[in-house]
LONUKOL-398361 format. One record per residue (C-alpha): residue in three letters; x, y, z; residue number from 0. Coordinates in nm, 4 decimals. Example, Ala and Ser with C-alpha at 12.3 -4.5 7.8 and 13.67 -1.06 7.14 Angstrom:
<rs>
     r         c1         c2         c3     k
   ala     1.2300    -0.4500     0.7800     0
   ser     1.3670    -0.1060     0.7140     1
</rs>
This chain:
<rs>
     r         c1         c2         c3     k
   unk    11.5270    13.2705    20.6287     0
   unk    11.2561    13.4580    20.7906     1
   unk    10.9512    13.3362    20.8677     2
   unk    10.5990    13.3450    20.6096     3
   unk    10.4173    13.5856    20.6729     4
   unk    10.0455    13.5145    20.6764     5
   unk     9.8827    13.5499    20.3362     6
   unk     9.5509    13.7273    20.3179     7
   unk     9.3816    13.4993    20.0660     8
   unk     9.0684    13.6580    19.9479     9
   unk     8.9722    13.2982    19.7723    10
   unk     9.0230    13.1076    20.0791    11
   unk     8.8120    13.3921    20.2719    12
   unk     8.5263    13.3529    20.0144    13
   unk     8.5449    12.9857    20.0210    14
   unk     8.5771    12.9602    20.3770    15
   unk     8.3328    13.2170    20.4552    16
   unk     8.0575    13.2188    20.2384    17
   unk     7.8705    13.3825    20.4951    18
   unk     8.0560    13.7172    20.4010    19
   unk     7.9355    13.6561    20.0354    20
   unk     7.7603    13.9605    19.8851    21
   unk     7.5289    13.7568    19.6430    22
   unk     7.3920    13.6139    19.9753    23
   unk     7.5460    13.2668    19.8701    24
   unk     7.2092    13.2442    19.5979    25
   unk     7.4446    13.1475    19.3148    26
   unk     7.7544    12.9231    19.4552    27
   unk     7.8577    12.7730    19.1891    28
   unk     7.8742    13.1016    18.9689    29
   unk     8.1028    13.1946    19.2657    30
   unk     8.3015    12.8919    19.2333    31
   unk     8.3677    12.9571    18.8668    32
   unk     8.4704    13.3349    18.8703    33
   unk     8.6776    13.2144    19.1265    34
   unk     8.8873    12.9948    18.9418    35
   unk     8.9248    13.2069    18.6488    36
   unk     9.0539    13.4480    18.8587    37
   unk     9.3171    13.1953    18.9817    38
   unk     9.3927    13.0974    18.6149    39
   unk     9.4646    13.4762    18.5426    40
   unk     9.6942    13.5160    18.7722    41
   unk     9.8615    13.2011    18.7420    42
   unk     9.9349    13.3275    18.3895    43
   unk    10.0311    13.6718    18.4948    44
   unk    10.2939    13.4869    18.7987    45
   unk    10.4012    13.2892    18.4651    46
   unk    10.4673    13.6012    18.2979    47
   unk    10.6782    13.7359    18.5248    48
   unk    10.8581    13.4456    18.6192    49
   unk    10.9770    13.3899    18.2310    50
   unk    11.0432    13.7844    18.2116    51
   unk    11.3057    13.7647    18.4506    52
   unk    11.4388    13.4491    18.3705    53
   unk    11.5134    13.5994    18.0171    54
   unk    11.6790    13.9350    18.1653    55
   unk    11.9251    13.7464    18.3575    56
   unk    12.0320    13.5630    18.0156    57
   unk    12.3120    13.8003    17.8921    58
   unk    12.3414    13.6155    17.5820    59
   unk    11.9850    13.6922    17.4190    60
   unk    11.9594    14.0123    17.2080    61
   unk    11.6108    14.0836    17.0841    62
   unk    11.5679    14.2025    16.7071    63
   unk    11.2127    14.3585    16.5509    64
   unk    11.0825    14.1535    16.2508    65
   unk    11.2038    14.2950    15.8611    66
   unk    11.0172    14.3341    15.6019    67
   unk    11.1600    14.2559    15.2654    68
   unk    11.1128    14.4549    14.9483    69
   unk    10.7923    14.4264    14.7385    70
   unk    10.8600    14.2330    14.4715    71
   unk    10.7713    14.3715    14.0758    72
   unk    10.4028    14.3651    14.0140    73
   unk    10.3181    14.0850    13.7839    74
   unk     9.9631    13.9594    13.6813    75
   unk     9.8383    14.2212    13.8973    76
   unk    10.0365    14.1024    14.2292    77
   unk    10.3192    14.1228    14.4186    78
   unk    10.5041    14.0162    14.7361    79
   unk    10.7477    14.0812    15.0165    80
   unk    10.9060    13.8280    15.2548    81
   unk    10.8717    13.9309    15.6614    82
   unk    11.1634    13.8249    15.9154    83
   unk    11.0498    13.7472    16.2368    84
   unk    11.1681    13.9070    16.5185    85
   unk    11.3777    13.7329    16.7505    86
   unk    11.4328    13.7787    17.1425    87
   unk    11.1154    13.9295    17.1750    88
   unk    11.1650    14.2071    16.9223    89
   unk    10.8729    14.3900    16.7666    90
   unk    10.6720    14.3407    16.4262    91
   unk    10.4316    14.5088    16.3364    92
   unk    10.1173    14.3222    16.1311    93
   unk    10.2080    14.3763    15.7253    94
   unk    10.1131    14.2433    15.4341    95
   unk    10.3051    14.0064    15.2976    96
   unk    10.0758    14.0113    14.9510    97
   unk     9.9423    14.3022    14.7740    98
   unk     9.7276    14.3811    14.5049    99
   unk     9.8721    14.6107    14.1966   100
   unk     9.7999    14.7515    13.8414   101
   unk    10.0676    14.8851    13.6220   102
   unk     9.9513    15.2373    13.4759   103
   unk     9.7561    15.2380    13.2020   104
   unk     9.8120    15.4170    12.8731   105
   unk     9.4970    15.5503    12.7065   106
   unk     9.3993    15.5562    12.3174   107
   unk     9.5256    15.8653    12.1115   108
   unk     9.2301    16.1110    12.0225   109
   unk     9.1625    16.2028    11.6466   110
   unk     9.4094    16.4390    11.5100   111
   unk     9.2746    16.7668    11.5213   112
   unk     9.4583    17.0873    11.4258   113
   unk     9.7826    16.9144    11.3702   114
   unk     9.7911    16.7481    11.7372   115
   unk     9.6427    16.4669    11.9332   116
   unk     9.6249    16.3920    12.3407   117
   unk     9.5905    16.0633    12.5309   118
   unk     9.5108    16.0255    12.9089   119
   unk     9.7777    15.8113    13.1301   120
   unk     9.5984    15.6027    13.4329   121
   unk     9.8556    15.6186    13.7089   122
   unk    10.0156    15.2466    13.8045   123
   unk     9.9305    15.1519    14.1845   124
   unk    10.0885    14.9878    14.4362   125
   unk    10.4314    15.0558    14.2550   126
   unk    10.2986    14.9149    13.9075   127
   unk    10.5458    15.0479    13.6492   128
   unk    10.4886    15.2597    13.3947   129
   unk    10.7367    15.3590    13.0928   130
   unk    10.7743    15.7386    13.0396   131
   unk    10.5404    15.7858    12.7339   132
   unk    10.3884    16.1370    12.5749   133
   unk    10.0173    16.2638    12.6500   134
   unk    10.0781    16.4795    12.3424   135
   unk    10.2040    16.4329    11.9703   136
   unk    10.2132    16.6094    11.6405   137
   unk    10.0200    16.4266    11.4351   138
   unk     9.9255    16.5238    10.9871   139
   unk     9.6262    16.3276    10.8218   140
   unk     9.7402    16.2506    10.5172   141
   unk     9.7510    16.4575    10.1769   142
   unk     9.5820    16.3618     9.8819   143
   unk     9.7775    16.4775     9.5436   144
   unk     9.6859    16.6201     9.2782   145
   unk     9.5386    16.4384     8.9762   146
   unk     9.7924    16.3906     8.6490   147
   unk     9.7112    16.5100     8.2960   148
   unk     9.4723    16.2227     8.1282   149
   unk     9.6977    15.9604     7.9080   150
   unk     9.5787    15.6881     7.7488   151
   unk     9.2703    15.6888     7.9155   152
   unk     9.3956    15.6886     8.2960   153
   unk     9.5292    15.9556     8.5544   154
   unk     9.6952    15.8888     8.8956   155
   unk     9.7563    16.0762     9.2281   156
   unk    10.0287    16.0244     9.5226   157
   unk     9.8642    15.9759     9.8220   158
   unk    10.1231    16.0981    10.1515   159
   unk     9.9996    15.8854    10.4271   160
   unk     9.9188    16.0547    10.7422   161
   unk    10.1116    16.0387    11.0366   162
   unk    10.0876    15.9903    11.4006   163
   unk     9.7007    15.8584    11.3985   164
   unk     9.6254    16.1373    11.1099   165
   unk     9.3308    16.0374    10.9248   166
   unk     9.2569    15.9743    10.5560   167
   unk     8.9224    15.8780    10.3490   168
   unk     8.9350    15.6113    10.1387   169
   unk     9.0290    15.7850     9.7870   170
   unk     9.1292    15.6422     9.4639   171
   unk     9.5036    15.6828     9.3206   172
   unk     9.3684    15.5930     8.9853   173
   unk     9.0974    15.6962     8.7445   174
   unk     8.9543    15.6318     8.3724   175
   unk     8.8956    15.9363     8.1910   176
   unk     8.8616    16.0021     7.8499   177
   unk     8.9713    16.3847     7.6691   178
   unk     8.7237    16.5843     7.4684   179
   unk     8.6404    16.4240     7.1358   180
   unk     8.5772    16.7135     6.8673   181
   unk     8.3464    16.6019     6.5951   182
   unk     8.3821    16.6338     6.2445   183
   unk     8.2806    16.9532     6.0445   184
   unk     7.9325    16.9254     5.8737   185
   unk     7.9571    17.0328     5.5232   186
   unk     7.9381    17.4379     5.4327   187
   unk     7.6294    17.5870     5.4249   188
   unk     7.5443    17.9191     5.3557   189
   unk     7.8813    18.0528     5.4317   190
   unk     7.9153    17.8148     5.8093   191
   unk     7.9862    17.4961     5.9363   192
   unk     7.9424    17.3674     6.2754   193
   unk     8.0820    17.0619     6.4726   194
   unk     8.0230    16.8954     6.8113   195
   unk     8.2256    16.9310     7.1001   196
   unk     8.1619    16.6012     7.3285   197
   unk     8.2916    16.6948     7.6781   198
   unk     8.6469    16.5002     7.8487   199
   unk     8.5569    16.3331     8.1293   200
   unk     8.6849    16.2897     8.4965   201
   unk     8.9382    16.5969     8.4183   202
   unk     9.0266    16.4955     8.0675   203
   unk     9.1777    16.7589     7.9037   204
   unk     9.0318    16.9766     7.6115   205
   unk     9.1741    17.2301     7.4137   206
   unk     8.9673    17.5373     7.3317   207
   unk     8.8287    17.4615     7.0101   208
   unk     8.5678    17.6380     6.7307   209
   unk     8.2016    17.4914     6.7201   210
   unk     8.1212    17.7195     6.4279   211
   unk     8.3448    17.8616     6.1568   212
   unk     8.2868    18.0922     5.8509   213
   unk     8.3927    17.9164     5.5238   214
   unk     8.3792    17.9686     5.1643   215
   unk     8.3400    17.7404     4.8571   216
   unk     8.5738    17.8034     4.6064   217
   unk     8.5293    18.0275     4.3085   218
   unk     8.5781    17.9532     3.9887   219
   unk     8.7046    18.2241     3.7148   220
   unk     8.6485    18.2522     3.3818   221
   unk     8.8451    18.1401     3.1054   222
   unk     9.1078    18.3613     2.9539   223
   unk     9.1266    18.3879     2.5775   224
   unk     9.2803    18.1206     2.3403   225
   unk     9.6672    18.1288     2.3392   226
   unk     9.8450    17.9157     2.1508   227
   unk     9.5245    17.6718     2.1478   228
   unk     9.4846    17.6585     2.5078   229
   unk     9.2619    17.8819     2.7741   230
   unk     9.3393    17.8681     3.1566   231
   unk     9.1166    18.0037     3.4716   232
   unk     9.2184    18.0447     3.8222   233
   unk     9.0450    17.8619     4.1143   234
   unk     9.0255    18.0360     4.4041   235
   unk     9.0235    17.7395     4.7074   236
   unk     8.7234    17.6820     4.9125   237
   unk     8.8497    17.7614     5.2674   238
   unk     8.7665    17.6000     5.6546   239
   unk     8.6046    17.2828     5.4638   240
   unk     8.4103    17.4826     5.1892   241
   unk     8.3421    17.2269     4.8574   242
   unk     8.4812    17.2464     4.5223   243
   unk     8.3565    17.0397     4.2411   244
   unk     8.6032    16.9255     4.0272   245
   unk     8.6384    17.1585     3.7145   246
   unk     8.9799    17.1986     3.4974   247
   unk     9.1902    17.5164     3.4921   248
   unk     9.3155    17.4313     3.1847   249
   unk     9.1462    17.3246     2.8395   250
   unk     9.2293    17.2867     2.5063   251
   unk     9.0409    17.5836     2.3056   252
   unk     8.7532    17.5076     2.0893   253
   unk     8.8657    17.6712     1.7127   254
   unk     8.5756    17.6938     1.4728   255
   unk     8.6365    17.8085     1.1063   256
   unk     8.3866    17.8933     0.8564   257
   unk     8.4148    17.9279     0.4843   258
   unk     8.3747    18.1404     0.3354   259
   unk     8.4406    18.3536     0.6579   260
   unk     8.1925    18.4967     0.8471   261
   unk     8.2537    18.7511     1.1587   262
   unk     8.2074    18.6078     1.5194   263
   unk     7.9508    18.7890     1.7558   264
   unk     8.0168    18.7995     2.0863   265
   unk     7.8311    18.8392     2.3747   266
   unk     8.0214    18.7733     2.6836   267
   unk     8.3889    18.6238     2.6797   268
   unk     8.2162    18.3226     2.6538   269
   unk     7.9118    18.3127     2.5253   270
   unk     7.9113    18.3741     2.1170   271
   unk     7.7187    18.3210     1.7747   272
   unk     7.7548    18.3392     1.4207   273
   unk     7.4831    18.4037     1.1572   274
   unk     7.4693    18.2691     0.8293   275
   unk     7.2753    18.4156     0.6058   276
   unk     7.1704    18.3697     0.2027   277
   unk     7.3999    18.5493    -0.0381   278
   unk     7.3702    18.4415    -0.3049   279
   unk     7.3373    18.0546    -0.4806   280
   unk     7.6398    17.8512    -0.4396   281
   unk     7.7814    17.6360    -0.7129   282
   unk     7.5873    17.3282    -0.7871   283
   unk     7.3083    17.4681    -0.5764   284
   unk     6.9588    17.6370    -0.6643   285
   unk     6.8409    17.9030    -0.4117   286
   unk     7.0975    17.8415    -0.1089   287
   unk     7.4092    17.9925    -0.0176   288
   unk     7.6548    17.6869     0.1280   289
   unk     7.9283    17.7570     0.3724   290
   unk     8.1658    17.4916     0.5744   291
   unk     8.1897    17.4991     0.9303   292
   unk     8.4843    17.3281     1.0912   293
   unk     8.5076    17.2434     1.4642   294
   unk     8.8384    17.1690     1.6192   295
   unk     8.9743    17.1119     1.9519   296
   unk     8.6529    17.0204     2.1502   297
   unk     8.3551    16.8991     2.0300   298
   unk     8.0984    17.2066     2.0419   299
   unk     7.7597    17.2160     2.2511   300
   unk     7.5737    17.4867     2.0480   301
   unk     7.1750    17.6164     2.0627   302
   unk     7.1233    17.5958     1.6619   303
   unk     6.8225    17.8674     1.5082   304
   unk     6.7196    17.7216     1.1659   305
   unk     6.4829    17.9007     0.9529   306
   unk     6.3761    17.8501     0.6067   307
   unk     6.3051    18.0725     0.3169   308
   unk     5.9520    18.2762     0.3300   309
   unk     5.7201    18.1949     0.0488   310
   unk     5.6413    18.4811    -0.2157   311
   unk     5.3434    18.6825    -0.2329   312
   unk     5.0590    18.6042    -0.4899   313
   unk     4.9970    18.8457    -0.7939   314
   unk     4.6921    19.0647    -0.6677   315
   unk     4.6382    18.8081    -0.4173   316
   unk     4.7316    18.5956    -0.0794   317
   unk     5.0632    18.6681     0.1407   318
   unk     5.3346    18.3978     0.1037   319
   unk     5.3105    18.1492     0.4007   320
   unk     5.6777    18.1741     0.6346   321
   unk     6.0080    17.9150     0.6679   322
   unk     6.0235    17.6822     0.9381   323
   unk     6.1816    17.7214     1.2233   324
   unk     6.3694    17.5160     1.4483   325
   unk     6.5679    17.5751     1.7793   326
   unk     6.7792    17.2861     1.8896   327
   unk     7.0673    17.2222     2.1802   328
   unk     7.2535    16.9812     1.9814   329
   unk     7.6206    16.8654     2.0140   330
   unk     7.8191    16.9483     1.7089   331
   unk     8.1144    16.6981     1.6621   332
   unk     8.4985    16.7981     1.5596   333
   unk     8.5166    16.8087     1.2437   334
   unk     8.3906    16.9949     0.9157   335
   unk     8.0431    17.0288     0.8408   336
   unk     7.8104    17.2031     0.5890   337
   unk     7.5335    17.5212     0.6312   338
   unk     7.2980    17.5680     0.3602   339
   unk     7.0786    17.8670     0.3876   340
   unk     6.7392    17.9235     0.1666   341
   unk     6.6314    18.2317    -0.0114   342
   unk     6.2913    18.3325    -0.0158   343
   unk     6.0588    18.2855    -0.2911   344
   unk     5.9800    18.5304    -0.5793   345
   unk     5.6251    18.7048    -0.5559   346
   unk     5.3551    18.6157    -0.8684   347
   unk     5.3773    18.8699    -1.1530   348
   unk     5.2750    18.8882    -1.4664   349
   unk     5.5645    18.7676    -1.5801   350
   unk     5.5857    18.4294    -1.3894   351
   unk     5.2531    18.3767    -1.5332   352
   unk     5.0990    18.5129    -1.1867   353
   unk     5.2782    18.1981    -1.0100   354
   unk     5.4702    18.2463    -0.6633   355
   unk     5.7056    18.0697    -0.5377   356
   unk     5.8234    17.8919    -0.2083   357
   unk     6.0821    17.9885     0.0005   358
   unk     6.4141    17.7749    -0.0178   359
   unk     6.4980    17.5219     0.2315   360
   unk     6.7869    17.5459     0.5085   361
   unk     7.0233    17.2727     0.6730   362
   unk     7.2735    17.1867     0.8765   363
   unk     7.4487    16.8291     0.7948   364
   unk     7.7150    16.7480     0.9880   365
   unk     8.0377    16.5553     0.9151   366
   unk     7.8492    16.2270     1.0316   367
   unk     7.5504    16.2530     0.7916   368
   unk     7.3064    16.3844     1.0454   369
   unk     7.1158    16.6574     0.8498   370
   unk     6.9036    16.9001     0.9954   371
   unk     6.6519    16.9996     0.7255   372
   unk     6.3510    17.3023     0.7783   373
   unk     6.1555    17.4266     0.4615   374
   unk     6.0577    17.6875     0.3120   375
   unk     5.7474    17.8755     0.3343   376
   unk     5.4544    17.8002     0.0759   377
   unk     5.3794    18.0874    -0.2043   378
   unk     5.0751    18.3007    -0.2151   379
   unk     4.7776    18.2281    -0.4197   380
   unk     4.6960    18.4495    -0.7090   381
   unk     4.3612    18.6165    -0.7517   382
   unk     4.1723    18.4165    -0.9575   383
   unk     4.3956    18.1326    -0.8741   384
   unk     4.3677    17.7871    -0.6072   385
   unk     4.6855    17.8113    -0.4061   386
   unk     4.7781    17.4912    -0.5976   387
   unk     4.9495    17.6567    -0.8408   388
   unk     5.2151    17.7735    -0.6367   389
   unk     5.3623    17.4724    -0.5170   390
   unk     5.7009    17.4965    -0.5990   391
   unk     6.0343    17.4201    -0.4702   392
   unk     5.9685    17.1577    -0.2056   393
   unk     5.7083    17.3474    -0.0576   394
   unk     5.5941    17.1935     0.2600   395
   unk     5.6211    17.4960     0.4976   396
   unk     5.3637    17.7592     0.6181   397
   unk     5.0616    17.7551     0.3958   398
   unk     5.0583    18.0397     0.1230   399
   unk     4.7110    18.2757     0.1892   400
   unk     4.4260    18.1792    -0.0774   401
   unk     4.3455    18.4700    -0.3719   402
   unk     4.0248    18.6277    -0.4362   403
   unk     3.8393    18.4037    -0.6928   404
   unk     3.6548    18.5301    -0.9969   405
   unk     3.2502    18.6265    -0.9643   406
   unk     3.0083    18.4098    -1.0973   407
   unk     2.9378    18.2009    -0.8255   408
   unk     3.2978    18.0446    -0.8104   409
   unk     3.3594    17.9252    -0.5243   410
   unk     3.6589    18.0786    -0.2872   411
   unk     4.0141    17.9841    -0.2922   412
   unk     4.1538    17.7922     0.0041   413
   unk     4.4766    17.8577     0.1795   414
   unk     4.7662    17.5877     0.1472   415
   unk     4.8163    17.3996     0.4611   416
   unk     5.1510    17.3578     0.6098   417
   unk     5.3455    17.0773     0.7068   418
   unk     5.2763    17.0219     1.0739   419
   unk     5.5606    17.2316     1.2307   420
   unk     5.4057    17.5465     1.0602   421
   unk     5.0540    17.6807     1.0379   422
   unk     4.8275    17.6698     0.7195   423
   unk     4.7598    17.9721     0.5134   424
   unk     4.4316    18.1660     0.4904   425
   unk     4.1478    18.0589     0.2931   426
   unk     4.0727    18.3360     0.0244   427
   unk     3.7803    18.5701     0.0183   428
   unk     3.5701    18.6431    -0.3010   429
   unk     3.6181    18.8679    -0.6004   430
   unk     3.7214    19.1334    -0.5602   431
   unk     3.8344    19.1612    -0.2011   432
   unk     3.8891    18.9311     0.0747   433
   unk     4.2676    18.7528     0.0066   434
   unk     4.4320    18.5010     0.2740   435
   unk     4.6957    18.5534     0.5147   436
   unk     5.0128    18.3554     0.4745   437
   unk     5.0422    18.0787     0.7472   438
   unk     5.3524    18.1641     1.0289   439
   unk     5.5646    17.9303     1.1808   440
   unk     5.3936    17.8585     1.4738   441
   unk     5.0160    18.0030     1.3586   442
   unk     4.7522    18.0060     1.0850   443
   unk     4.6918    18.2694     0.8623   444
   unk     4.3623    18.4593     0.9180   445
   unk     4.1204    18.4044     0.6112   446
   unk     4.0168    18.6630     0.3727   447
   unk     3.6282    18.7745     0.3859   448
   unk     3.3858    18.9884     0.2093   449
   unk     3.4210    19.2993     0.4379   450
   unk     3.5101    19.5470     0.1741   451
   unk     3.7391    19.7092     0.4283   452
   unk     3.8842    19.4279     0.6722   453
   unk     3.8427    19.1142     0.4153   454
   unk     4.2031    19.0538     0.3993   455
   unk     4.3913    18.7998     0.5719   456
   unk     4.6763    18.8917     0.8014   457
   unk     4.9943    18.6442     0.7950   458
   unk     5.0262    18.3888     1.0780   459
   unk     5.2593    18.3900     1.3800   460
   unk     5.6189    18.3271     1.3804   461
   unk     5.8779    18.2458     1.6537   462
   unk     6.0332    18.4433     1.8974   463
   unk     6.3869    18.3791     1.9694   464
   unk     6.6441    18.5955     2.1570   465
   unk     6.9600    18.3538     2.0120   466
   unk     7.1060    18.7073     1.9767   467
   unk     7.0828    18.8206     2.2545   468
   unk     6.7496    19.0151     2.1500   469
   unk     6.4139    18.8936     2.1036   470
   unk     6.3474    18.8727     1.7157   471
   unk     6.0565    18.7220     1.5142   472
   unk     6.1511    18.4282     1.2560   473
   unk     5.9160    18.2546     1.0200   474
   unk     5.5875    18.5089     1.0171   475
   unk     5.3470    18.5055     0.7462   476
   unk     5.2614    18.7468     0.4992   477
   unk     4.9650    18.9780     0.4764   478
   unk     4.6897    18.9241     0.1767   479
   unk     4.6937    19.1619    -0.0935   480
   unk     4.4260    19.4130    -0.1287   481
   unk     4.2907    19.3505    -0.4767   482
   unk     4.0105    19.6067    -0.6015   483
   unk     3.9556    19.9439    -0.8010   484
   unk     3.8728    20.2585    -0.7505   485
   unk     3.6047    20.1292    -0.5497   486
   unk     3.7573    20.0197    -0.2770   487
   unk     4.0284    20.3056    -0.2039   488
   unk     3.9380    20.2227     0.2127   489
   unk     3.9853    19.8407     0.1889   490
   unk     4.3140    19.7115     0.4047   491
   unk     4.5891    19.5133     0.2750   492
   unk     4.6845    19.2182     0.5632   493
   unk     4.9588    19.2423     0.7772   494
   unk     5.2578    19.0715     0.7987   495
   unk     5.3976    18.9533     1.1350   496
   unk     5.7258    18.8475     1.2475   497
   unk     5.8968    18.8889     0.9504   498
   unk     5.6777    18.8854     0.7216   499
   unk     5.5835    19.1675     0.4451   500
   unk     5.2211    19.3647     0.4733   501
   unk     4.9979    19.3332     0.1511   502
   unk     4.9783    19.6223    -0.0891   503
   unk     4.7194    19.8338    -0.1778   504
   unk     4.5849    20.0554    -0.4862   505
   unk     4.7226    20.3591    -0.3178   506
   unk     5.0282    20.2680    -0.2425   507
   unk     5.1090    19.9981    -0.5594   508
   unk     5.3241    19.7071    -0.4950   509
   unk     5.3540    19.4607    -0.2295   510
   unk     5.6061    19.4847     0.0614   511
   unk     5.8402    19.2034     0.0696   512
   unk     5.9403    18.9986     0.3335   513
   unk     6.2209    19.0670     0.6133   514
   unk     6.5714    18.9053     0.4951   515
   unk     6.7346    18.6506     0.7500   516
   unk     6.3771    18.6049     0.9409   517
   unk     6.1957    18.3506     0.6858   518
   unk     5.9245    18.5980     0.6959   519
   unk     5.6480    18.5456     0.4235   520
   unk     5.6321    18.7706     0.1049   521
   unk     5.3323    19.0241     0.1049   522
   unk     5.0571    18.9879    -0.1154   523
   unk     5.0239    19.1910    -0.4581   524
   unk     4.8699    19.5439    -0.5119   525
   unk     4.6259    19.6991    -0.6459   526
   unk     4.6486    19.6481    -1.0444   527
   unk     4.6786    19.9093    -1.2107   528
   unk     4.9170    19.8252    -1.4559   529
   unk     5.1059    19.5174    -1.5864   530
   unk     5.3726    19.5171    -1.2810   531
   unk     5.1363    19.6638    -0.9860   532
   unk     4.9833    19.3477    -0.8299   533
   unk     5.3404    19.1736    -0.8428   534
   unk     5.3742    18.9773    -0.4836   535
   unk     5.6475    19.0815    -0.2493   536
   unk     5.9652    18.8351    -0.2233   537
   unk     6.0020    18.6126     0.0666   538
   unk     6.2575    18.6960     0.3220   539
   unk     6.5806    18.4694     0.3120   540
   unk     6.6003    18.2282     0.5665   541
   unk     6.9114    18.2135     0.8354   542
   unk     7.1151    17.9739     1.0458   543
   unk     7.2390    18.1025     1.3764   544
   unk     7.4738    17.8631     1.5785   545
   unk     7.5406    18.0292     1.9502   546
   unk     7.7892    17.8355     2.2037   547
   unk     8.0286    17.8842     2.5267   548
   unk     8.3801    17.8200     2.4544   549
</rs>
């Protein structure tokens, strides 16, 4: 073994030669510590070299580095891995065995727009997982179907749901609805009727209907002529709700027969009348003509004019009174009835002892016994006599005119008094002039006076009727006669009205008769020239007229 070489130990030198310390031996303690530390380091370095030398000398030990395992799946935001340590001096970098991780985050879809929606994917971190998902998707909003027709006050509709997140506002699928209500037509007025339409609600239906409509009421045609005791008429029906009173289209005919036969006067198809006149005295009657009047089929609604005969004029005296006049609307029932028409009274003459006659009554006597009788007019007074001397034949109608009484202070003659239906006769004047007019059916005769020209009274007014289709006067009083001599050539007779005759005068001997078939009073007597010249006029005969619709 070779001899050991002396080693130059710095530490030893430093210890043994403190005089050579650069710090001039000011802090020996620090020097000792520093040397000690250096010694320790050198010792460790020597050990390392020793260890390395011996390990390299061991052929059976192979160095392996550490093995880093795979990460586990991310769970609870964490993943781990296993590190297999290095062996025999293998190396190993410092690595984590635990790591925070996140899976991907799938964002919410956006609202559906233009039939498309999108979403954002936040990627996974540190090996977090992420399933494959779409970031764009087709989508549809809901489709609201049309309402069905309104049925049983209800309508429905179908909602097709949205897809892939499409939106849908909340809408009803069932709704109450009403169809329109069509009101009733009003009555037909002025050929028009209307109705109110209550509108439909919530889509209810309403057919197009009119609210105004032309309408007509029925038209009732005229009756046909009677055939086989029946007559018919046509009813043109109303249109569009026009009205029609219930009327017959067939009717049993009213059949009218008279005996003796009297012609029927026709004003129109339905409007007719019959005139019954005095012709002669019927058997068993004085001053009256009798007829029978038979109604069959239906009762007859009629207007009946009855006029009594006019009174005769006085002998050189007052005018005769007019007969009563009555105009009645009556029902003449089915059956046979009697009609009696009175004649006019005769005027006074020397042959009648200067007494005038009243007119005769006229009557309608129904089969039931109901009687409609109207009186004849009173006779006019003769000269020098009171009217009371002429009260004959049941006189109670228009009063006869008063005659002029004699001189010597005799009082004047009053006219006859009517029966309340007819007027009074006029008062007589004083001899030799001034006879009174006869009373009319509706007015008094005028009085006579002492006027040498206009001293004779006019007849009273009668009644005017259009029962025959024309206005005719009935029952007028006769005018007073002009009693006088040659000194009174200008003396005027009284005038008759409404069928009454005028008075006579000396230039025209003989008075004027009353007009027949009017019940007018007779005229007064004329100027006395001979035994017959002062005879009073005859009163007009009475009449009965029946007007009816069939």
